[in-house]
RODRENTOR-553618 format. One record per atom (N, C-alpha, C): x, y, z. Coordinates in steps of 0.1 Angstrom, whole numbers, padded with zeros to 4 digits, always signed. Layout:
// RODRENTOR-553618
XYZ
...
This chain:
// RODRENTOR-553618
-0111-0490+0032
-0109-0475+0030
-0095-0472+0030
-0090-0466+0019
-0076-0461+0018
-0074-0449+0027
-0063-0449+0034
-0060-0437+0042
-0048-0430+0036
-0049-0417+0035
-0039-0408+0029
-0032-0401+0040
-0019-0401+0040
-0010-0395+0050
-0002-0383+0045
+0000-0372+0053
+0008-0361+0048
+0023-0364+0049
+0030-0361+0038
+0044-0362+0037
+0049-0348+0033
+0057-0342+0042
+0063-0329+0039
+0077-0331+0033
+0079-0326+0021
+0091-0328+0013
+0099-0315+0013
+0111-0316+0017
+0120-0304+0017
+0131-0306+0007
+0130-0298-0004
+0140-0299-0015
+0153-0293-0011
+0164-0296-0018
+0177-0291-0014
+0178-0276-0013
+0169-0269-0021
+0169-0254-0020
+0161-0248-0009
+0155-0257-0001
+0147-0253+0011
+0132-0253+0008
+0128-0254-0004
+0114-0254-0008
+0106-0266-0001
+0095-0263+0006
+0088-0273+0013
+0074-0275+0006
+0071-0288+0004
+0058-0291-0002
+0052-0303+0006
+0039-0302+0009
+0033-0313+0016
+0024-0320+0006
+0026-0333+0005
+0018-0342-0004
+0010-0352+0004
+0000-0357-0002
-0008-0367+0005
-0005-0381-0002
-0001-0391+0006
+0003-0403+0001
-0005-0415+0007
-0009-0424-0001
-0017-0436+0004
-0008-0444+0013
-0014-0447+0025
-0007-0456+0035
-0002-0468+0028
+0011-0472+0031
+0017-0484+0025
+0025-0481+0012
+0023-0469+0006
+0031-0466-0006
+0046-0465-0003
+0054-0470-0011
+0068-0468-0010
+0072-0454-0012
+0080-0448-0003
+0083-0434-0003
+0089-0430-0017
+0098-0438-0022
+0105-0436-0035
+0094-0434-0046
+0085-0443-0046
+0074-0442-0056
+0066-0430-0055
+0062-0426-0043
+0054-0414-0041
+0062-0402-0045
+0075-0401-0042
+0083-0390-0046
+0084-0389-0061
+0087-0400-0068
+0089-0400-0082
+0076-0397-0090
+0065-0402-0085
+0052-0399-0091
+0049-0384-0092
+0056-0377-0082
+0053-0362-0082
+0066-0354-0086
+0075-0361-0093
+0086-0355-0100
+0096-0348-0090
+0097-0354-0078
+0107-0349-0068
+0121-0355-0072
+0132-0348-0071
+0145-0353-0075
+0151-0363-0064
+0148-0376-0066
+0153-0386-0057
+0167-0390-0060
+0170-0390-0073
+0183-0395-0078
+0192-0383-0082
+0205-0387-0084
+0215-0378-0090
+0213-0378-0106
+0222-0371-0112
+0221-0369-0127
+0222-0382-0135
+0231-0391-0131
+0232-0403-0138
+0223-0414-0133
+0221-0415-0119
+0213-0425-0113
+0198-0424-0116
+0194-0412-0121
+0180-0411-0125
+0177-0420-0137
+0187-0423-0145
+0186-0432-0156
+0190-0446-0154
+0200-0448-0145
+0206-0461-0143
+0205-0463-0128
+0195-0470-0123
+0193-0473-0109
+0187-0487-0108
+0185-0492-0096
+0181-0506-0094
+0166-0507-0095
+0158-0497-0097
+0144-0497-0098
+0137-0499-0085
+0143-0496-0074
+0137-0497-0061
+0139-0510-0053
+0149-0517-0057
+0152-0530-0050
+0162-0529-0039
+0167-0517-0036
+0176-0515-0025
+0190-0519-0028
+0194-0519-0040
+0207-0524-0044
+0217-0513-0048
+0212-0502-0053
+0222-0492-0058
+0225-0481-0048
+0217-0480-0038
+0219-0470-0027
+0219-0455-0032
+0211-0452-0042
+0211-0439-0048
+0199-0430-0045
+0189-0436-0039
+0176-0429-0036
+0176-0424-0022
+0187-0421-0016
+0187-0417-0002
+0180-0404+0001
+0174-0404+0013
+0167-0392+0018
+0170-0391+0033
+0167-0380+0039
+0166-0379+0053
+0152-0379+0057
+0148-0387+0067
+0134-0389+0070
+0132-0388+0085
+0121-0381+0089
+0118-0380+0103
+0102-0381+0105
+0097-0389+0113
+0104-0398+0122
+0110-0410+0113
+0121-0415+0117
+0128-0425+0109
+0121-0439+0113
+0115-0446+0104
+0109-0459+0107
+0120-0469+0109
+0117-0480+0116
+0126-0491+0119
+0131-0496+0105
+0144-0499+0104
+0148-0504+0091
+0144-0518+0089
+0141-0522+0076
+0137-0535+0073
+0147-0541+0063
+0157-0533+0059
+0167-0537+0048
+0181-0536+0054
+0190-0544+0050
+0204-0544+0055
+0210-0530+0053
+0208-0523+0042
+0214-0510+0040
+0209-0500+0050
+0196-0501+0052
+0190-0491+0061
+0194-0494+0075
+0196-0506+0079
+0201-0509+0092
+0215-0503+0094
+0223-0505+0084
+0237-0499+0085
+0236-0483+0085
+0226-0478+0077
+0225-0463+0077
+0221-0458+0091
+0212-0465+0097
+0208-0461+0111
+0220-0462+0120
+0227-0473+0119
+0238-0475+0129
+0249-0464+0127
+0252-0460+0115
+0263-0451+0112
+0258-0437+0109
+0245-0434+0110
+0240-0420+0108
+0239-0416+0093
+0238-0425+0084
+0237-0422+0070
+0222-0419+0066
+0220-0413+0054
+0206-0412+0049
+0200-0425+0046
+0187-0426+0046
+0180-0438+0044
+0176-0440+0029
+0173-0452+0025
+0169-0455+0011
+0154-0453+0011
+0149-0444+0002
+0135-0441+0000
+0128-0453-0005
+0135-0462-0012
+0128-0474-0018
+0125-0484-0007
+0131-0483+0005
+0129-0493+0015
+0120-0487+0026
+0113-0476+0024
+0105-0470+0034
+0090-0470+0029
+0082-0477+0036
+0067-0476+0033
+0061-0465+0042
+0053-0457+0036
+0047-0446+0043
+0036-0452+0052
+0038-0452+0065
+0028-0457+0074
+0024-0447+0085
+0030-0435+0084
+0027-0424+0093
+0031-0411+0086
+0026-0400+0091
+0031-0387+0085
+0046-0386+0086
+0052-0381+0076
+0067-0380+0075
+0072-0366+0071
+0084-0363+0075
+0091-0351+0070
+0103-0356+0063
+0104-0354+0050
+0115-0360+0042
+0123-0349+0036
+0136-0350+0038
+0146-0341+0033
+0153-0347+0020
+0151-0341+0009
+0158-0345-0003
+0172-0340-0003
+0182-0348-0008
+0196-0344-0007
+0201-0339-0020
+0210-0330-0020
+0216-0324-0032
+0227-0335-0036
+0224-0341-0047
+0232-0352-0052
+0238-0348-0066
+0249-0355-0069
+0255-0353-0082
+0260-0367-0087
+0262-0368-0099
+0267-0380-0106
+0258-0392-0103
+0263-0401-0095
+0256-0414-0091
+0247-0411-0080
+0251-0415-0068
+0242-0412-0056
+0249-0404-0046
+0261-0398-0050
+0269-0391-0040
+0262-0378-0035
+0263-0376-0022
+0256-0365-0016
+0266-0354-0015
+0262-0342-0019
+0271-0330-0018
+0273-0327-0003
+0285-0323+0000
+0287-0319+0015
+0279-0306+0018
+0274-0306+0030
+0266-0294+0035
+0276-0284+0039
+0273-0271+0036
+0282-0260+0040
+0283-0260+0056
+0295-0257+0060
+0297-0256+0075
+0289-0244+0080
+0284-0246+0092
+0277-0235+0099
+0286-0224+0103
+0299-0226+0102
+0308-0215+0105
+0311-0206+0093
+0307-0210+0082
+0310-0202+0070
+0300-0191+0068
């Protein structure tokens, strides 16, 4: 029996949507199947296809699963966003999509003092 898990997706504009995802599905694939903006303007056309090489499908995820990929291990160590292509949905998740431009660069967040 397949188990479906809730994944709450928060878009850069603050819009929240909860989707149901089959356990074991790669987060990147689940997001792309539902047309969520995982990539920046160029990387949506030119990316590694989910092999963890281009580092452009980054997301913020909570709870953050243990990393299984070298990039995700470095991301955890230095506090960077995680690669959605390297996260299998094994529990309910809260996923923050990042405001990206060009390749995979993340736009800086406004300061809370502004």
